[in-house]
VOBA-1610 file (N, C-alpha, C; in pm, whole numbers, padded with zeros to 5 digits, always signed):
BEGIN
Met+08744+06523+08066Met+08672+06638+08161Met+08711+06549+08314Met+08686+06626+08390Met+08704+06616+08560Met+08597+06582+08629Pro+08537+06453+08683Pro+08440+06496+08792Pro+08382+06575+08836Pro+08311+06649+08897Pro+08243+06796+08957Pro+08339+06748+09098Ser+08301+06685+09170Ser+08392+06676+09306Ser+08508+06680+09283Met+08612+06679+09183Met+08699+06689+09204Met+08755+06859+09204Asn+08694+06951+09145Asn+08661+07082+09122Asn+08640+07142+09267Lys+08578+07055+09303Lys+08518+07122+09441Lys+08633+07146+09573Pro+08698+07269+09635Pro+08794+07251+09694Pro+08757+07189+09837Ser+08843+07156+09913Ser+08835+07050+10060Ser+08758+07222+10197Asp+08705+07144+10264Asp+08672+07209+10357Asp+08797+07308+10467Ser+08896+07255+10461Ser+09050+07351+10507Ser+09040+07420+10396Ile+09032+07442+10277Ile+09042+07576+10198Ile+08974+07652+10183Asn+08819+07616+10190Asn+08705+07727+10227Asn+08719+07797+10392Leu+08797+07717+10481Leu+08799+07750+10598Leu+08873+07825+10600Ser+09011+07809+10516Ser+09133+07937+10548Ser+09120+08047+10454Arg+09027+08012+10362Arg+08971+08125+10255Arg+08939+08267+10301Trp+08757+08201+10378Trp+08708+08285+10470Trp+08780+08344+10561Leu+08843+08270+10647Leu+08907+08340+10746Leu+09029+08442+10735Ala+09084+08432+10573Ala+09142+08562+10529Ala+09081+08655+10488Val+08980+08634+10456Val+08875+08738+10434Val+08839+08817+10527Phe+08788+08739+10652Phe+08696+08771+10776Phe+08854+08881+10837Cys+08920+08817+10823Cys+09026+08903+10886Cys+09093+09034+10853Thr+09100+09006+10671Thr+09127+09134+10604Thr+08989+09224+10619Leu+08901+09220+10610Leu+08771+09283+10671Leu+08748+09368+10820Ala+08832+09308+10916Ala+08827+09333+11067Ala+08955+09431+11046Leu+09070+09381+10967Leu+09187+09476+10979Leu+09134+09639+10893Ile+09052+09625+10794Ile+08969+09745+10764Ile+08886+09837+10819Val+08817+09750+10883Val+08706+09806+11017Val+08791+09864+11114Leu+08902+09775+11208Leu+08993+09829+11318Leu+08999+09947+11220Gly+09115+09958+11192Gly+09215+10047+11071Gly+09094+10187+11085Leu+09013+10151+11014Leu+08942+10288+11034Leu+08852+10323+11174Gly+08796+10227+11231Gly+08740+10252+11349Gly+08832+10333+11460Trp+08983+10292+11435Trp+09055+10341+11566Trp+09146+10451+11504Glu+09128+10502+11384Glu+09209+10650+11359Glu+09094+10774+11315Leu+08932+10652+11327Leu+08884+10798+11327Leu+08763+10797+11419Val+08730+10739+11502Val+08651+10717+11611Val+08736+10690+11757Trp+08708+10573+11768Trp+08823+10524+11890Trp+08905+10588+11946Ala+08997+10586+11883Ala+09129+10634+12005Ala+09217+10708+11837Pro+09183+10859+11766Pro+09243+10877+11648Pro+09364+10953+11664Leu+09478+10987+11653Leu+09604+11068+11662Leu+09537+11210+11689Arg+09471+11289+11663Arg+09393+11416+11687Arg+09260+11453+11682Pro+09193+11483+11764Pro+09066+11519+11752Pro+08992+11527+11618Gly+08899+11455+11618Gly+08829+11444+11493Gly+08865+11330+11362Gly+08971+11260+11380Gly+08985+11198+11280Gly+09113+11207+11259Ser+09192+11128+11181Ser+09301+11147+11096Ser+09338+11068+10989Thr+09462+11148+10900Thr+09444+11122+10772Thr+09545+10956+10769Leu+09568+10911+10894Leu+09640+10809+10910Leu+09517+10693+10870Ala+09411+10735+10902Ala+09300+10659+10847Ala+09333+10519+10696Leu+09392+10633+10563Leu+09385+10622+10487Leu+09502+10509+10437Lys+09551+10456+10591Lys+09661+10331+10580Lys+09577+10170+10522Val+09425+10180+10584Val+09350+10032+10514Val+09335+10059+10359Leu+09396+10169+10336Leu+09360+10173+10169Leu+09432+10076+10095Pro+09560+10026+10105Pro+09605+09920+10063Pro+09545+09767+10074Leu+09492+09757+10246Leu+09374+09661+10239Leu+09264+09607+10139Cys+09241+09740+10080Cys+09096+09705+10028Cys+09166+09587+09888Phe+09250+09627+09841Phe+09292+09594+09698Phe+09287+09434+09715Pro+09339+09368+09798Pro+09332+09221+09783Pro+09214+09113+09858Leu+09098+09193+09817Leu+08981+09152+09904Leu+08960+09109+09770Ala+08942+09126+09666Ala+08873+09116+09511Ala+08937+08936+09512Gly+09083+08978+09547Gly+09163+08840+09479Gly+09125+08744+09548Leu+09096+08761+09673Leu+09068+08692+09783Leu+08911+08676+09783Leu+08837+08698+09718Leu+08692+08648+09707Leu+08669+08542+09556Lys+08781+08647+09531Lys+08834+08532+09351Lys+08877+08395+09379Asn+08904+08382+09500Asn+08992+08243+09499Asn+09172+08235+09433Arg+09199+08366+09439Arg+09322+08357+09348Arg+09474+08347+09408Met+09509+08237+09360Met+09630+08193+09474Met+09773+08312+09487Tyr+09805+08429+09403Tyr+09908+08528+09346Tyr+09832+08611+09527Thr+09731+08634+09483Thr+09641+08721+09612Thr+09733+08705+09778Tyr+09691+08551+09745Tyr+09717+08508+09941Tyr+09841+08523+09964Arg+09926+08529+09846Arg+10125+08505+09849Arg+10153+08639+09864Trp+10107+08758+09827Trp+10150+08856+09840Trp+10090+08907+09980Leu+09954+08913+09980Leu+09870+08908+10101Leu+09942+08931+10222Ser+09999+08756+10231Ser+10082+08715+10343Ser+10235+08805+10404Leu+10265+08877+10263Leu+10432+08944+10283Leu+10340+09065+10334Met+10248+09137+10318Met+10206+09287+10286Met+10121+09294+10468Val+10105+09158+10484Val+10057+09179+10647Val+10154+09242+10718Trp+10253+09201+10713Trp+10408+09185+10807Trp+10405+09393+10834Ile+10361+09455+10744Ile+10355+09608+10784Ile+10255+09636+10885Tyr+10135+09572+10857Tyr+10032+09618+10971Tyr+10062+09550+11108Phe+10163+09449+11113Phe+10195+09376+11239Phe+10255+09435+11294Thr+10404+09516+11234Thr+10486+09576+11292Thr+10408+09724+11312Glu+10335+09782+11265Glu+10301+09905+11350Glu+10190+09864+11449Gly+10166+09740+11441Gly+10071+09670+11541Gly+10156+09677+11664Val+10286+09651+11650Val+10359+09596+11778Val+10391+09763+11817Val+10437+09832+11716Val+10504+09974+11782Val+10467+10041+11898Arg+10292+10044+11819Arg+10152+10129+11890Arg+10143+10045+11997Ala+10114+09941+12015Ala+10107+09867+12147Ala+10207+09923+12244Tyr+10316+09911+12190Tyr+10429+09936+12327Tyr+10466+10122+12354Ser+10416+10190+12261Ser+10411+10339+12255Ser+10318+10429+12272Asp+10182+10376+12243Asp+10069+10438+12257Asp+09995+10408+12413Lys+09926+10499+12485Lys+09818+10475+12613Lys+09727+10410+12568Ser+09637+10389+12654Ser+09520+10288+12634Ser+09395+10367+12615Pro+09311+10373+12483Pro+09304+10235+12430Pro+09350+10203+12287Ser+09443+10280+12270Ser+09475+10281+12118Ser+09600+10128+12185Asn+09678+10104+12245Asn+09755+09973+12269Asn+09657+09861+12278Trp+09525+09911+12336Trp+09461+09752+12310Trp+09406+09690+12189Leu+09381+09858+12113Leu+09392+09831+11937Leu+09470+09813+11892Ala+09605+09798+11931Ala+09704+09775+11828Ala+09740+09622+11844Leu+09674+09547+11983Leu+09713+09449+12002Leu+09616+09358+11943Leu+09470+09416+11902Leu+09390+09358+11814Leu+09469+09315+11674Glu+09513+09423+11655Glu+09566+09434+11514Glu+09639+09345+11503Val+09761+09299+11622Val+09899+09241+11571Val+09793+09072+11567Val+09724+09075+11649Val+09611+08927+11652Val+09596+08871+11518Leu+09510+08990+11458Leu+09486+08999+11320Leu+09551+08967+11236Cys+09651+09052+11260Cys+09807+08985+11131Cys+09820+08817+11117Val+09851+08806+11250Val+09928+08674+11265Val+09769+08578+11229Val+09672+08606+11264Val+09562+08472+11209Val+09538+08511+11049Leu+09562+08652+11004Leu+09543+08628+10843Leu+09676+08568+10767Phe+09779+08606+10845Phe+09901+08530+10788Phe+09903+08339+10779Ile+09894+08311+10925Ile+09850+08157+10921Ile+09768+08145+10787Ala+09612+08213+10821Ala+09522+08170+10708Ala+09555+08168+10546Cys+09647+08241+10535Cys+09708+08283+10398Cys+09809+08174+10380Val+09893+08113+10451Val+09981+08000+10450Val+09932+07879+10429Met+09806+07895+10521Met+09747+07766+10489Met+09675+07722+10411His+09647+07830+10340His+09537+07826+10167His+09663+07810+10102Ile+09735+07851+10068Ile+09833+07833+10001Ile+09937+07679+10034Arg+09947+07611+10124Arg+09981+07461+10120Arg+09917+07407+10123Leu+09766+07429+10157Leu+09629+07341+10090Leu+09615+07344+09956Arg+09612+07446+09891Arg+09608+07407+09749Arg+09742+07364+09683Gln+09843+07418+09717Gln+09927+07374+09657Gln+09981+07197+09649Arg+09904+07109+09812Arg+09920+07012+09762Arg+09847+06935+09733Asp+09706+06961+09714Asp+09569+06935+09638Asp+09613+06967+09449Ala+09738+07040+09434Ala+09764+07045+09275Ala+09837+06959+09285Lys+09959+06940+09365Lys+09965+06819+09344Lys+09959+06658+09331Ala+09843+06680+09398Ala+09797+06536+09435Ala+09723+06492+09292Met+09622+06626+09210Met+09578+06619+09087Met+09696+06606+08978Ala+09782+06631+08959Ala+09893+06622+08897Ala+09941+06511+08874Ala+09972+06393+09007Ala+10010+06318+09020Ala+09872+06154+08961Gly+09794+06225+08919Gly+09645+06167+08929Gly+09583+06078+08984Thr+09625+06137+09113Thr+09561+06036+09207Thr+09465+06111+09279Pro+09329+06138+09237Pro+09227+06177+09300Pro+09171+06143+09454Asp+09204+06028+09481Asp+09169+05991+09606Asp+09302+05989+09678Ala+09408+06039+09655Ala+09517+06046+09740Ala+09435+06162+09902Pro+09523+06147+10025Pro+09520+06232+10097Pro+09485+06378+10083Gly+09414+06448+10130Gly+09442+06597+10050Gly+09378+06625+09921Ala+09356+06550+09851Ala+09308+06608+09715Ala+09140+06618+09760Pro+09117+06742+09657Pro+08982+06786+09700Pro+08864+06664+09744Gly+08790+06728+09839Gly+08670+06659+09888Gly+08733+06477+09991Asn+08874+06534+10027Asn+08918+06412+10103Asn+09019+06467+10205Ala+08906+06432+10364Ala+08990+06495+10455Ala+09135+06411+10462Val+09222+06511+10548Val+09358+06427+10621Val+09335+06391+10773Asp+09324+06320+10833Asp+09331+06321+10954Asp+09473+06296+11019Pro+09516+06442+11106Pro+09662+06398+11122Pro+09698+06286+11222Ala+09557+06226+11313Ala+09580+06145+11436Ala+09627+05973+11320Val+09574+05965+11214Val+09595+05853+11142Val+09718+05863+11091Pro+09795+05717+11141Pro+09927+05737+11061Pro+09921+05699+10940Gly+10020+05732+10818Gly+10007+05757+10700Gly+10032+05596+10693Pro+10021+05560+10542Pro+10094+05398+10493Pro+10244+05353+10501
//
């Protein structure tokens, strides 16, 4: 049986997890606010607000820390990135500013997902090698300023 400290994810993994959750929630709120209140395509709101529905599905997987969710969310986010880029250049203010915010949130979400995946894979590799004291193993911080052995 492994010691409890080995099951605890590192601070970097927790940071990437909560950053991904925050960005996903922010994209949902932005999409709803954008299409219903702040700059709808038609007065009174638009059915384009339904575009946030696919973003609701990964929330459960993110909160349950499922690796597969981070993988497919890092691919799905590019659909929203593309919409943001197109609307940033084609829409008028304030919609273009909301589109730029969507682009920023998508990039941060992608970085958080990739960071989470890489950190968890590195930790799993260290655990499989049987070196719980290796850099990157859960609970051990990696200092990029300190050169390795």
